[in-house]
N, C-alpha and C positions, 0 to 999 in steps of 0.2 A: 504493500500500500504506500502511495506517495505521501510525502510530508505535507503537500499542499493540495487543495481541492481542484484548482485549475492551473493551466500553464501560465495564464496571465498573472495570477496571484504569485505563482512560483517565480516568474521572471522579475516581478516588482521586488520581492524579498531578496532574490539573488543579487540584483543590482544594488539595493540598499546595503545589504551585508558586505558586498564587495567594496563599496565606497567607505563604509565604516572601517573595514580591515585596512584599506589603504591609508586612511587617516591615522589609525592606530600605529601602523608601521612607520609613518612619517614622524609621529609624535615620539615614539620610542627612539628612533634614530636621532632626533633632535636632542632628547634628554641624555642619551648615551654620549653624544658629542660634547655636551656641556659638563658631564661628569669626568673631570680630568683624572680622578682617582682610579677609574676603570681602565685597564690596559686595552690597547688596540685589539689584541688577540681576543679578549672576552667580549668586547663590543661587537666585533665582526661575527663571532659565533652566535651571540644573542640575536643579532639582526637576521642572520641566516635562518635560525630555528624558527623565529617568528614568521618570516616570509614563507618558509616551507609549510608551517602549520596553516597559514592563511590560504595557500594554494590548494592544499589537501581539503580544507573546509569547503572551498568553492566548488571543487570537483565533486565532492560528496553531495552538496546541495543540488548540483546539476543532475547527477545520476539518480538520487533518491527523491528529489523535490519535484521534478517535472512529471506529471501524470502520464503524458504521452510517451515518456521513456519507459516508465514502469509497466505500461499497458502492452508493450511489445511482447510477442511470444518469447518465452524463456530461452528457446533455442537460438532465435535471432538476437535476443538480448545478449546472450553469451558471446555470439559471434561479433556483435557490434562492440561490446566491451573489450573483447580481445583485440579487435582491430584498433580501437582507440589506444589501448595499452601499448600495442606494438608501435603505433605511430609516435606515441609519447616517448617510448624507449629510444627509437631512432633519433627523434628530435633532440632528446636530452642527453644523448651519449657524449656529445662535446661538453655539455654542462657538467656532467659527473666527472669527466676527465679534468676539467678545470677545478672542480670542487676538491678532488683528491690532491691536485697540485697546490691548491690554496691551503689545504690543511698542512701539507709538507712545508710550505713557505712560512706558515704561522709557527711551526715547530722549530724550523732551522733559523728563521728570522735573519735573512741576509741583509735586510734593510727595514727601516721604520718610516712612517710618514714624516716628511721634512728632510729626509736624508738626501744628500747629493750622490747620485749614482750614474753609472754607465751600463746600459743593458743593450747588448749588441753594439751598434754604433750610435745609439741615442744617449745623449748626456742631459741630465736635468734633475729636477727635484720631485720626489715621490709626493703626490698630493693626496692620494687615497689608496687604501688596500682593502679588498674584501675577498670572499672565498672563491670568486670566479675570475676577477681581473684586478689589475692595478692601473692607476692613472698617474702619469707623470707629465710635468711641464718642462719643455726643453728651453735652452738658452735663447732660442728664436721665438719664445712665447707661443709655442705650438703644444696643444694638449694631445697626448698620445695615450690611447688605451691599449693595454697588452693583456691577452688572456694569460692566466696563471700557468697553463700548460706550456705556452711559448716562453714565459719568463723562466720557468724552472729548467728548461732545456737550453737556455742561453747563457753565455758568459756574463757574470755580474761583477762590476767593480764598484765598491762602495767607498766614497771619499770621506767617510765619517770616522773619526777616532772616538771610540767608546771609552770614556775616562773611568767609569765605575767609581769606586770609593778610593779617593786619593789619600795617602797617608802623609805625604810631605811634598815639598817643592821639587826635590830631586827625582821622585817617582814621576811627577808630572812632566818634568823636563825630558826624562828618558822616554816617556810615552809619545810625546809629540815631535821629538827631534827626528829629522830626516838626515840622510847622509850628507846633504848639502849644508846642513847646519853644523855638522861636526868639524868641517874644515873651514879655513879662512880664505876668502877671495883676496888675492894680493893686488887688486887693481884699484882699490880705493885710495884716496889721498890720506886717509887716516891710517894709523898703525894697526896691526892685527890685535894688539891688546885693547885698543880703544873700540874696535869693532866688536870684540867678544864681550866687553863690559856693556856696551850699548845694547847688544842682543839679550844678554842676561837680565838687564834692567827692564827691557821691554817684556820679556818673558815673565818676570816677577809681577809686573802690573797685570798681565793677563791672568796669572794664577790667582792673584788677590780678587780679581773680578769674578772668576769662576767660583772661588770659595764663598764669596758674598752672595752670588746668585744661585749657588748650588747647582750649577750647570753640569750636565753629564756627558755632553758631546762637544767636539770641536769639528767643524766642517772645513775640509781642505780641498783646494782646487789648484791644479797645476796646468800651465800651458807653455808652449815654446814659441819664441820670437827670434827673428833674424835681425841683427844690428850690423850696420856698415863698419868696415875696418877703419875708414877715415873718420877722424875726430871721435873715435870710440871712447877714449878716456874722458873727454868733455861730456859726451852723451851719458856715460855711466854716472858721472857726478850729478847730472840733472835727473837721471832715473832714481838715484838715491834720495834726492830731495823730494821727488814725487812720492816715493814710497813712504817717506817720513810724513808727508802731508796727509796721505790717506790714513795713516795711523793716528795722527794727532786729531783728525776730525772724527775719529772713532767709526770710520766707515768699515774698516776691517779690524778684527780683534788684535792682530799682530802686524807689525810692519812687513809688507811682502818681502820674501827672501828670494834670492836668485843665485844661480851658479852657471859657469860656462860649460856648455856641452861640447862645442867644437870651435876651433879657432882657425880662421883662414881669411879669404877675401871678405867673407861674411862671418860674423861671430854670432853663434847661437846661444841664447840664454834660456834656461828653464826657470820660470817664475812661479813661485808658490804662495798662495793666499790662504790665510787661516782666519776663521771667524766663529763666534759663538752662535751665529744665526745664519742658516743656509740662505735665507732670502737676501741677506746683505751681499753675499757673493753673487747670487742670481741677479740682483738689481744693479750692481756696480762693477762687475767684472768686465763687461763690454766697454763701459766708460773708461775704466782703468787702462785697458788695452788700447783704446782710442787715444788716450793721453800719451801713452808710450809712443804710438805712431806719430803723434804731433811733434814729439821731441826729435824723433828720427828725421822727419820731413824738414823741420826748422833747421837742423844742422846740415842737411843736404843742400839747402838753399844758401848757406853761408860759405 
């Protein structure tokens, strides 16, 4: 026996219940987003379970609520139900593949929302993660959605340093130092001792800021630029001033660091930016690179 007396009544109730379930899903998603104490993992699982329960409820109402469906001969009803189930199975095979991949991603956690990552050849910030797909925004301000099955089979580079619980400044320094920070570039007008002292002072300021804010991550971004051999020493002094300016304006968490990768008719520098906020790098990295190009262009004209 059907849950409702007529198809019209059933249709009205199904539409109303569907609208209510959509509103409930949106409300729960909004509340979970506001609850910062709930981890991304549990937020994602909770939203998925609610959506799955909503879909099952609607399917049940359609099958058991419409009198025209329940009045069909049991033999044909079984055939129809089987056909629908088979169609749903084929249609959802990709969904379940993404679902399994999403669960694996939640367990392994190669990245979190806000992390700077490179997936295949796409670089950007992770904007959202759920059990079927991730959304990232590239440095070209393009929104990309990737299925979890694609993500899990792709090479992933995460430019985020997870600090965890730091015991002291020395542990912090060891965690964020890159090979280029260990050596001293001999091309500055200042002495190596002055460079080292300046770097450690800058690092201490960042450590104090992290301790005060109780930040857990540092976001790193590196890129390579070619500089002309002619007037390179003058250009390098101007680059040093620009890096200091970006640090003093608190655009980046630490003064950008760089080292020489190759030396010839063109000199290749690898530049490394660190920040407590991935959006700072996202918003200002292109402007910083543009300012470097202006320095190069201005010296070519002289």
